[in-house]
C-alpha positions, 0 to 999 in steps of 0.5 A: 418396783411399785406402779401407779399408771403405767410409772413404775419407781424404777424408771429413775434409775433406769435409762432406756434409751442407753440399753437401746443406743439411742439418744433422748431425741430419737425417733420413733422409729429410731428407737424401732430400728434399734430394738429390733437389731439389739432383740435379734441378736439376744434372742434367746432362741439365737444364743441359748446358754448364754445368760448374757445375752439373755439378760440383755434380751429382757432389757432391751424388751423392757426398752422397748415396751417404754419408750416403744410407747408414746404415753409411758416415754412422755410418763418415762420422761418427766419422771427421769427429768424430775429427779436429774433435775431435783424438782422437789424439796431439799434439792435433789441434783445429778446422781441416782443413789450416787453422790450430788444433791445437796451437801453432796451428800447421797440419796437414795431414791428407795427412800424417798419413795419410802415413807418417811414420816412415820405415823405423822405423815409427810416425808416424800413417799407421800408426796410422790403416792400419786405418782409412784404408788406409796404413801403412808401406804407405801411400805407395802408392795400395793398392786391397783384397784380391779373392777369384778366379774361379770356375773350372767344369770337367767330369768324366766318369766309370765308374758303378761310379767313381761308386758307389766315389766316385774320385780325379780330376786336372782340367787347370783354365785360369784368369784369374790376375795376369799374370806379368810385371806381377804383377796391375797392369797396368804396365810392369814397372820402371814408378811409377803415379800416381793415376789422374786419371779417379776421381782415386783413388777407383778409381769414377766418379759416373754419372747412371742418369737423372732425379734418381738416379746412381751409383757405377760402376767408374772404366773408366780403373782399372778400379777400381785406383784408379793408372793407369802411363803405359806398359801391360804389353806382357804382358796390354797393361795388363789386368792378366791373364794364364791359368795351368793347372795339373793338381789331384787333386780328389776325386769322393765316393762316390754322387755322380749323374750331371750332380751339381755338385761344390764345391772351395773353394780350387781355382779363380782365384787372388785379387788383391792378396793375397785368396782363392782361388776356388771349383772347381766340377766337374759330373761326367758318369757313364757307363752299365753294360750290367747295373745302371742307378740310381734316386736311391740305389739300384740296378737290374738286371732278373733274367732266369727262366724261366715255370717258375721264376716258377710253382714258384718257386726259389733263383737267384743274382743278382750285386752291384755290385763285391761277391759274389752275393747268392741270391733267394728266387723265391716260388712263384707270382711275377708277372712283373714283380715287384721285389724289394728287397736291402739295402744293396746301392746306392748310398752314401748322403750320410749314408753308409748305402747304398741297396738293390739293386731286382731285378725278374726277367722271364720269358725265352720261349725263341725256339723249343721242340722234343722233349720241351719241347714237348709239355709245354708242351702238355701243359699247354696242353691241361689249362689250356683249361677255364680261359681267362685272356682271360674277364674282359676280356669280363665287365668290358667 
């Protein structure tokens, strides 16, 4: 009962329309009504101990799972039509595993799907391998390739590295196939057999309450379709192990604190030849003693004196990782004004850079003596006739 892209080899031998009591040309609505009627009549909850009705319920659920789905129904009809019409070399007409075909000789469907070419290939197993998952490897049941698990990790980098970009070494531990049994779950050297619980389908039909049923991963084989009489002593039958490795990951320039970066194909290894999963790195950025960040701009608090704001000045300020720049402060600049220095910020997604936002902050000395104090007292006397807070009372 091997599968490929949802197509099962035993479909050709089953008449799902007859199971539901509808014609091949039945509409989707007619199929749904027939399924609900039969499911209600044969539901295990309504018929405790009635094995025949329990089996009927499973058969009806399986039939509806196929012909109740437009895509599966199309594939099912193609499979039935192919085998019923003898659409392959050698001719095959009427019946499935019964009398018919060329010379009236019975043909067994399982033989058609089995590799009959020996070591030299050929045979119908190769011809229909793409359809039913057979071919030269089709002697046993074959599960689908599965993408590996995604892996999460965290990387802490400096403020400067976040602006410039950096390559970091990440030590990863992820789930992988057991190194001893290669993911099969069986004891090395032993041979598997078809799972008796799901009969090699990889899933079982379970009641979802009421008139509904769902397909669930087989609890015995875990969806592998095959089971071993002796479990692998290393993984105890799970087929899984843990692998550790170190990779070099490039953190792009301009990354923000808390940003999550996706590295394709750097996660856990896939199963049965499937692709590796992805690695998600959450970046933590350490603070800087001088610079801050606002979006793609850097911020800097610049200490200035009172006279520099009153009279104006040219002052030098640092940039992150670059040469200092001269900031021209006009006379009469208010405290707290922010100046913009173009192109000295963080790298943006398009490769351009943000700006440096420099905010001037007046520094008040703790004490003033000598000529400086005399000058300030003279200034106070000169400004006595222009009280700063008079407007507060006018507006109040």
